[in-house]
C-alpha positions in Angstrom: 188.9 115.4 132.3 187.3 113.4 135.1 188.4 109.8 135.5 187.2 109.1 139.0 184.3 106.6 139.3 181.7 109.2 140.2 182.6 111.9 137.6 181.7 111.7 133.9 182.4 108.0 133.8 181.4 106.6 130.4 178.7 103.9 130.4 179.8 100.4 129.5 178.1 100.5 126.1 178.6 104.2 125.1 177.2 104.6 121.6 180.4 106.5 120.4 182.7 103.8 121.8 180.5 101.0 120.2 180.6 102.7 116.8 184.4 103.0 117.0 184.7 99.4 118.2 182.6 98.1 115.3 185.0 99.8 112.8 188.1 98.6 114.8 186.8 95.0 114.8 187.0 95.0 111.0 190.5 96.6 111.0 191.8 94.0 113.4 191.0 91.3 110.8 194.5 91.9 109.3 196.4 88.6 109.7 199.4 90.4 111.3 197.1 91.6 114.0 195.2 88.3 114.4 198.4 86.3 114.7 198.9 87.8 118.2 195.9 85.7 119.3 196.6 82.2 118.0 193.2 80.8 118.9 191.3 83.4 117.0 193.8 83.3 114.2 192.9 79.6 113.7 189.2 80.6 113.6 190.0 83.3 111.0 192.0 80.8 108.8 189.0 78.4 109.0 186.6 81.3 108.1 188.8 82.1 105.0 188.9 78.5 104.0 185.1 78.0 104.3 184.6 81.2 102.3 186.8 80.0 99.5 185.1 76.6 99.4 181.7 78.2 99.6 182.2 80.0 96.3 184.0 77.1 94.6 181.3 74.7 95.5 178.7 77.2 94.3 180.4 77.4 90.9 180.5 73.6 90.7 177.0 73.2 92.0 178.3 71.1 94.9 177.5 71.0 98.6 174.6 72.3 100.6 174.9 76.0 100.0 172.4 77.3 102.6 174.0 75.3 105.4 177.6 76.0 104.3 176.8 79.8 104.0 175.4 79.9 107.5 178.4 78.1 108.9 180.8 80.5 107.1 178.9 83.6 108.3 178.9 82.4 111.9 182.6 81.6 111.8 183.2 85.2 110.7 180.9 86.5 113.4 182.9 84.6 115.9 186.1 86.4 114.8 184.4 89.7 114.6 182.8 89.4 118.1 186.2 88.6 119.6 187.7 91.6 117.9 184.8 93.7 119.0 185.3 92.7 122.6 189.0 93.8 122.5 188.1 97.0 120.6 185.4 97.9 123.2 188.0 97.6 126.0 190.5 99.7 124.0 187.8 102.2 123.0 187.2 103.3 126.6 190.9 104.1 126.8 190.9 105.9 123.5 188.0 108.1 124.5 190.0 109.1 127.6 193.1 109.7 125.5 191.1 112.0 123.2 190.1 114.1 126.2 193.7 114.2 127.3 194.8 115.3 123.9 192.4 118.2 124.1 194.2 119.2 127.3 197.6 118.9 125.6 198.2 121.8 123.4 201.1 124.0 122.2 201.7 126.7 124.8 204.1 129.6 125.2 206.9 129.1 127.6 208.9 131.9 129.3 212.4 130.5 129.6 214.8 132.1 132.0 218.2 132.5 130.4 221.5 133.1 132.2 221.6 136.6 133.7 217.9 136.5 134.5 216.7 137.5 131.0 213.3 135.9 130.0 212.7 134.7 126.5 209.4 133.6 125.0 209.6 130.3 123.1 207.1 127.6 122.0 206.7 124.8 124.6 207.8 122.2 122.0 211.3 123.7 122.1 211.8 123.1 125.8 214.4 120.5 126.9 215.4 118.8 130.1 216.9 121.3 132.7 215.5 124.4 131.0 214.1 126.8 133.6 210.8 128.6 132.9 208.8 131.1 134.8 205.0 130.7 135.0 202.6 133.4 136.4 199.0 133.3 137.3 196.7 132.4 134.4 199.4 130.7 132.3 199.7 127.0 131.4 202.7 125.1 132.8 204.5 124.3 129.5 206.1 121.0 130.6 206.7 118.5 133.3 209.0 119.8 136.0 210.0 120.6 139.6 209.2 123.9 141.3 212.6 125.4 142.3 211.3 128.7 143.5 208.0 130.1 144.7 204.6 128.6 145.7 201.4 128.7 143.7 197.9 127.1 143.5 197.5 125.0 140.4 194.4 123.8 138.6 195.1 120.1 137.7 191.5 119.3 136.7 192.6 118.4 133.1 194.6 115.6 134.6 192.8 114.4 137.7 189.2 115.6 137.2 189.3 117.4 140.5 188.1 121.0 140.4 189.8 122.0 143.7 193.2 123.6 143.1 196.3 122.2 144.7 199.4 123.8 146.2 202.8 123.3 144.5 205.9 124.7 146.1 209.7 124.5 146.0 211.3 121.9 148.1 209.6 119.1 150.0 207.4 116.4 148.4 204.9 118.6 146.6 207.2 120.2 144.1 206.3 118.2 140.9 204.1 119.9 138.3 202.6 118.5 135.1 202.6 120.1 131.7 199.1 121.1 130.6 198.0 122.3 134.1 197.3 125.9 134.9 198.7 128.2 137.5 195.9 130.1 139.3 197.8 132.4 141.6 201.3 133.7 142.3 204.5 133.0 140.4 206.7 129.8 140.3 210.0 129.0 138.6 210.1 125.5 137.2 213.0 123.3 136.1 211.8 121.1 133.1 212.4 117.4 133.6 211.1 115.9 130.3 211.6 116.5 126.6 208.7 117.0 124.2 206.8 113.8 123.6 208.1 112.3 126.8 205.9 114.2 129.3 203.6 112.7 131.9 200.6 113.6 129.7 202.1 111.9 126.7 202.7 108.8 128.8 199.1 108.9 130.1 197.8 109.1 126.5 199.9 106.1 125.4 198.9 104.1 128.5 195.1 104.7 128.4 195.1 104.0 124.6 196.7 100.7 125.3 199.5 101.6 122.8 202.1 100.4 125.2 200.2 97.5 126.8 202.4 94.4 126.8 201.2 91.0 127.6 201.8 90.1 131.2 203.5 86.8 132.3 200.3 85.2 133.4 198.6 86.3 130.1 201.5 84.8 128.1 201.3 81.6 130.1 197.6 81.4 129.4 198.2 82.1 125.7 200.6 79.2 125.6 198.1 76.9 127.3 195.3 77.9 124.9 197.7 77.5 121.9 198.6 74.0 123.1 195.0 73.0 123.5 194.3 74.4 120.0 197.1 72.4 118.5 195.9 69.2 120.2 192.3 69.7 118.9 193.6 70.6 115.4 195.5 67.3 115.3 192.5 65.5 116.6 190.2 66.9 114.0 192.7 66.4 111.1 193.2 62.8 112.0 189.5 62.2 112.5 188.8 62.4 108.8 190.7 59.3 107.8 188.8 57.3 110.4 185.5 58.8 109.2 186.3 57.8 105.6 187.2 54.3 106.7 183.9 53.9 108.5 181.9 55.4 105.6 181.1 58.6 107.4 183.2 61.1 105.5 182.7 64.7 106.7 182.8 67.9 104.7 185.4 70.6 105.5 182.6 72.8 106.8 181.7 70.2 109.5 185.3 69.5 110.4 186.1 73.3 110.8 182.9 73.7 112.8 184.0 70.9 115.1 187.5 72.4 115.5 186.1 75.9 116.3 183.6 74.6 118.8 186.2 72.5 120.6 189.1 75.0 120.9 188.8 77.5 123.7 187.4 80.3 121.6 185.5 81.9 124.5 188.5 82.8 126.6 190.7 83.2 123.5 188.3 85.9 122.2 188.0 87.7 125.5 191.6 87.4 126.9 192.9 90.7 125.6 189.7 92.5 126.5 190.1 91.3 130.1 193.6 92.6 130.4 192.8 96.0 128.9 189.7 96.3 131.0 191.7 95.7 134.1 194.0 98.6 133.4 190.9 100.7 132.4 189.3 100.0 135.8 192.4 101.4 137.4 192.1 104.5 135.2 188.5 104.9 136.3 189.9 105.1 139.8 192.4 107.8 138.7 195.4 105.4 138.8 197.8 104.9 135.9 199.7 101.6 135.7 202.8 101.7 133.6 202.2 98.1 132.6 199.7 95.3 132.8 202.4 93.4 134.8 201.9 95.9 137.7 198.1 95.4 137.7 198.6 91.6 137.7 201.2 91.8 140.5 198.7 93.8 142.6 196.4 90.8 142.4 199.0 88.5 143.8 200.3 90.9 146.6 201.2 89.1 149.9 202.4 92.1 151.9 201.0 95.7 151.9 203.2 98.5 153.3 201.2 101.6 154.4 202.3 104.9 155.8 200.6 105.7 159.1 200.1 109.4 158.6 197.5 110.2 156.0 196.8 106.6 155.2 195.8 104.9 158.4 195.3 108.0 160.5 193.7 111.2 159.4 197.1 112.9 159.2 196.6 115.9 161.5 197.2 115.1 165.2 194.9 116.9 167.5 195.5 118.1 171.1 193.2 116.0 173.3 194.4 116.8 176.9 196.8 118.6 179.2 198.6 116.6 181.9 200.2 119.0 184.4 203.4 118.3 186.4 203.3 118.2 190.2 202.6 121.7 191.7 201.2 123.0 188.4 197.5 123.4 187.6 196.0 122.3 184.4 195.0 125.9 183.7 198.6 127.1 184.1 199.8 124.4 181.7 197.0 125.3 179.2 197.9 129.0 179.3 201.6 128.4 178.6 200.8 125.8 175.9 198.4 128.2 174.2 200.9 131.1 174.2 203.6 128.9 172.7 201.2 127.7 170.0 199.9 131.1 168.8 202.5 131.5 166.0 202.2 127.8 165.1 200.0 127.6 162.0 200.1 123.8 161.8 196.9 121.9 162.5 198.5 120.5 165.7 199.4 124.0 166.9 195.9 125.4 166.2 194.3 122.4 168.0 196.3 123.3 171.2 194.9 126.9 171.0 191.4 125.6 170.5 191.6 123.0 173.3 192.9 125.6 175.8 190.0 127.9 174.9 187.3 125.2 175.1 188.5 123.6 178.3 189.7 126.6 180.3 188.1 129.6 178.7 191.5 131.0 177.5 190.8 133.2 174.5 193.4 133.2 171.8 195.4 136.3 172.1 196.4 138.4 169.1 200.0 138.1 168.1 200.3 141.8 167.3 199.3 142.7 170.8 202.0 140.6 172.4 205.4 142.1 172.9 207.0 138.8 172.4 209.9 137.2 170.6 208.8 134.0 169.0 211.1 131.1 168.5 210.0 129.1 165.4 210.2 125.3 165.3 213.3 123.9 163.6 214.4 120.4 162.8 217.6 121.0 164.7 216.1 122.1 168.1 212.8 120.2 167.6 211.0 122.8 169.8 209.4 126.2 169.5 208.1 128.9 171.9 208.3 132.5 172.9 209.9 135.0 175.3 207.8 137.8 176.8 207.5 139.7 180.0 210.2 137.7 181.7 208.5 134.4 180.7 210.5 132.0 178.6 208.1 129.2 177.3 209.2 126.2 175.2 207.2 123.4 173.7 208.5 120.4 171.8 209.6 116.8 171.7 210.5 115.0 175.0 214.2 114.5 174.3 214.6 118.1 173.0 212.9 119.6 176.2 215.0 117.2 178.4 218.2 118.7 176.9 216.8 122.2 177.2 216.0 121.8 180.9 219.4 120.1 181.5 221.1 123.1 180.0 219.1 125.3 182.3 220.2 123.3 185.3 216.9 121.4 185.7 215.4 118.1 184.6 212.2 116.3 183.7 210.3 115.1 186.8 209.6 111.4 187.0 205.9 112.2 187.0 206.3 114.0 183.7 208.2 111.1 182.2 205.5 108.7 183.4 202.9 110.9 181.7 205.0 110.9 178.5 205.1 107.1 178.6 201.3 106.8 179.3 200.6 109.1 176.3 202.9 107.1 174.0 201.4 103.7 175.1 198.0 105.0 174.3 199.0 105.8 170.7 199.4 109.5 171.2 202.3 111.9 170.7 203.5 113.7 173.9 204.8 117.3 173.7 206.4 118.7 176.8 205.9 122.3 177.9 208.4 124.2 180.0 208.6 127.7 181.4 211.7 129.4 182.8 213.6 126.2 183.1 210.8 124.2 184.8 208.6 121.5 183.2 204.9 122.4 183.4 203.5 119.2 181.9 202.6 117.3 178.8 200.3 118.0 175.9 198.6 114.8 174.6 198.4 114.9 170.8 196.2 112.1 169.4 196.4 110.4 166.0 192.9 109.7 164.8 192.5 106.4 163.0 190.3 106.8 159.9 186.9 105.3 160.2 186.4 101.8 158.8 190.2 101.1 158.5 190.0 98.1 161.0 187.3 96.5 158.8 189.3 97.1 155.7 192.4 95.4 157.2 190.2 92.5 158.3 189.2 92.1 154.6 192.8 92.2 153.5 193.6 89.5 156.1 190.8 87.4 154.7 192.4 87.7 151.3 195.7 86.4 152.8 197.4 89.8 152.7 199.7 90.9 155.6 199.5 94.6 156.4 202.5 96.5 157.8 202.2 100.1 159.1 205.3 102.3 158.5 205.8 105.3 160.8 208.5 107.5 162.1 206.9 107.3 165.6 208.6 105.7 168.5 207.8 101.9 169.0 205.3 102.6 171.9 203.2 105.0 169.9 203.4 102.8 166.8 202.3 99.7 168.7 199.2 101.5 170.1 198.2 102.8 166.7 198.8 99.4 165.1 196.5 97.8 167.7 193.7 100.3 167.2 193.9 100.2 163.4 194.2 96.4 163.3 197.3 96.0 161.1 199.3 92.8 161.4 202.7 94.4 162.0 204.5 97.8 162.2 207.9 99.4 161.4 208.6 102.2 163.9 211.2 105.0 163.6 211.4 104.0 159.9 214.1 105.5 157.7 214.4 105.0 153.9 216.9 102.2 154.3 214.6 100.4 156.8 211.8 100.4 154.2 214.1 98.9 151.6 215.4 96.2 154.0 211.8 95.2 154.9 210.8 94.9 151.3 213.9 92.8 150.4 213.3 90.5 153.4 209.7 89.9 152.3 210.7 89.3 148.7 213.5 86.9 149.8 210.7 84.8 151.3 208.9 84.7 147.9 206.3 87.3 148.7 205.1 90.1 146.4 205.1 93.5 148.1 203.1 96.7 147.5 203.8 100.1 149.0 202.9 103.8 148.4 205.0 106.9 148.7 205.4 110.5 147.5 208.9 111.7 148.4 212.3 111.4 146.9 213.3 109.4 149.9 210.6 106.9 149.0 211.9 106.4 145.4 214.3 103.5 146.2 211.6 101.5 148.1 209.0 102.3 145.3 211.4 100.9 142.7 212.1 97.8 144.8 208.5 97.0 145.6 206.6 94.8 143.2 203.7 97.3 143.2 205.0 100.8 143.8 202.2 103.5 143.9 203.6 107.0 143.6 201.4 110.0 144.5 200.9 112.5 141.6 201.4 115.3 144.1 204.8 113.9 145.0 208.2 114.4 143.5 209.3 113.5 140.0 211.7 110.9 141.4 208.9 109.1 143.2 206.7 109.0 140.1 209.5 107.7 137.9 210.4 105.0 140.5 206.9 103.5 141.0 205.0 101.4 138.4 201.7 103.1 139.2 200.7 106.8 139.7 197.7 107.8 141.8 196.4 111.0 140.2 194.3 111.8 143.3 197.3 111.4 145.6 195.2 109.3 148.0 197.5 106.8 149.9 194.5 104.6 150.9 193.8 103.8 147.3 196.5 101.1 147.5 193.7 98.9 149.0 191.5 99.4 145.9 194.4 98.7 143.6 194.9 95.3 145.2 191.2 94.6 144.9 191.2 95.5 141.2 194.3 93.3 140.6 192.6 90.4 142.2 189.5 91.1 140.2 191.5 90.9 137.0 193.0 87.6 137.9 189.6 86.2 139.0 187.9 87.3 135.8 190.6 85.7 133.7 190.4 82.5 135.7 186.6 82.4 135.8 186.2 82.8 132.1 188.9 80.3 131.4 187.1 77.8 133.5 183.8 78.6 131.7 185.4 78.3 128.3 186.9 74.9 128.9 183.8 73.6 130.6 181.3 74.5 127.9 183.1 72.2 125.4 181.3 69.3 127.1 177.9 70.3 125.6 179.4 70.7 122.2 180.7 67.1 122.2 177.1 66.0 122.9 175.9 68.1 120.0 178.4 67.6 117.2 179.8 64.0 117.7 176.3 62.3 117.4 175.5 64.6 114.4 178.7 63.5 112.6 178.5 59.7 113.2 175.1 58.6 114.4 174.1 57.9 110.8 176.8 55.2 110.6 176.9 54.2 114.3 173.3 54.5 115.6 174.5 53.7 119.1 175.9 57.2 119.2 172.3 58.5 119.3 172.4 57.8 123.0 174.7 60.8 123.2 172.1 63.1 121.7 170.7 63.8 125.1 169.5 67.3 124.0 167.4 65.6 121.3 168.5 68.1 118.7 166.4 68.1 115.5 168.9 67.0 112.9 172.6 66.7 112.3 172.7 70.0 110.4 170.7 71.8 113.2 173.0 70.3 115.8 176.2 71.5 114.1 174.8 74.9 113.3 173.4 75.4 116.8 176.7 74.7 118.4 178.5 77.1 116.0 176.0 79.9 116.7 176.2 79.4 120.4 180.0 79.4 120.2 179.8 82.9 118.6 177.0 84.4 120.7 178.5 83.4 124.1 181.4 85.7 123.4 179.0 88.6 122.9 177.1 87.6 126.1 180.3 87.6 128.1 181.7 91.0 126.9 180.0 92.9 129.8 181.5 90.5 132.3 185.0 90.8 130.7 184.8 94.6 130.8 183.3 95.0 134.3 185.1 92.1 135.9 183.9 89.3 138.1 182.3 90.6 141.3 185.0 90.4 144.0 184.6 89.8 147.7 187.4 89.4 150.1 187.9 85.7 150.9 190.6 83.1 150.9 192.1 81.6 147.7 190.5 78.2 148.5 187.1 79.8 149.0 187.5 81.7 145.7 188.5 78.6 143.8 185.5 76.7 145.2 183.2 79.5 144.2 184.6 79.8 140.7 184.4 76.1 140.1 180.8 76.0 141.2 179.6 79.1 139.3 181.7 79.1 136.2 182.7 75.4 136.0 179.2 74.0 136.6 177.7 77.0 134.8 179.9 76.4 131.9 178.5 72.9 131.6 174.8 73.7 132.1 174.5 77.0 130.1 175.6 75.5 126.7 173.2 72.6 127.0 170.3 75.1 127.5 171.7 77.5 124.9 172.3 75.0 122.1 168.9 73.4 122.7 167.1 76.8 122.5 169.0 77.8 119.3 168.1 74.4 117.8 164.4 75.0 118.5 164.6 78.5 117.0 166.5 77.7 113.7 164.3 74.6 113.2 161.1 76.7 113.6 162.3 79.3 111.0 163.6 76.5 108.7 167.2 77.6 108.7 168.2 73.9 109.1 
């Protein structure tokens, strides 16, 4: 199933989703469901009351049946349109959940018992800590960690990507997901979840919205809307005695129409849809948020922590030059560097071989033809090399080679140390090459900053977000990369505790922090961060610690997540501003219609010159219902977002949605009045 923006993305008004939403809109009329939205629950109660009065008045031959019927129908439409908006937002998630359910099926598991015996059992019988063996062509029966072997795995059912990924024991790429398929080799997996608790199960629940809880901001806004509703309810209830006293008694239909038009029905009807759609936009970018709170927090992030390698830089350092020691030619250094790199299958090692060939014509020699003893790189020695024909060549980190030369009775020349410092200051990584106890020079490995990163960090800065690069590099190298990339600060030689301490310091200053990670050592920091984005390719510990999972395992996506969070908050704020602003036009429509007959001076408020009191009230009620429908696309897509300061955003929203919320209803109500008058509905 593809969930990335450019693959199989459902259109906003997919016919299947609309049909499902239309049915769900009726189902949601249950009072127990409606009570979760106090504003629309009041509208539903008013609709029920007018429906009952409509039939009783008809039986008694009282009232104005045509007018009362239209008011009643449009009140019900208001409720249904609000339910339809929420159902549309949920429907997109349900469609994705259906596709995931098709990927989730009962499979056969080959459980490894004590003694090595393999037993065939249904996957539904697997429990935490069971060990299973999966061979090429078989489905992985449950979530787990690879404890033995390496294999290519097809995860397209989860991520939508057709390219297989490598999963192997140890390291940060050991996690596997139930429902994915092994394409080659054999792996042994330790199960980490019980049936019904798998990552796929959690995905289905999340994209369906079944576990969506209201966020703190959403709860606060609901309280505000409920308060406004109570105030207007009291105002309308107490209005009738004054109307009776002045000889302008109003019918229940008119009073309910006034109440519905004055309470914030627009934002009340769209509030849930906005929140659900925000999480759906993350899903469209292949990111799963464990809660709406995480999406909301992303919109308020102050500090963004990003790993250097793979996020800011391309990830694979490339050899860019050879700096020989005194008395050594560049060709001699290149020859020794190439020989020491022949068994090195890392991108850095291969780049040394290629550079020596391109600059000095040194063809890569076949390993089988060399009678050599290769010394592999290890974390203990931090160097590699080979011994052949009386030549002992070593290549590695500066401090490691310094110790190696010291043991051989030699030392690093000052010129080589100067070259090391020059490379580090330029943002590169220096590797020293030595032969037979003598330093030959330095290989310059260069980190390549990804294109466009500086511009993206400028955008984040404009949004008021401070960026911090995290790297294990030395401070000189880190400072050079930070300058080139344009980040605000950096943390060099970072260890897991250093990340935690940095996050806690930022949070102690009242800031919200976001970070990304994929390893078990990242888990504490991911759990501490307000927005912790774990890579799907990472360990189970990282995925459980974060409150978001990036299915594409793209560390740079943290920037998009922040933008989506801000878009969610902007959309909610913009539509709240619009909803409250458009009440002004309804005052000018309904108040003159109710009292101008008794107090002719109030005709001065009829600046729209509406045809009659009935057409004025009916036009306001119709507009109040239709504006919800008109704003559904905006609620689902979100307000267009551009990086700018909070003050500039507020000014823009007040201008567009505040002023627009005043002007649009005047035009809309007037047009509806002309139309219903022309067709004699009022």
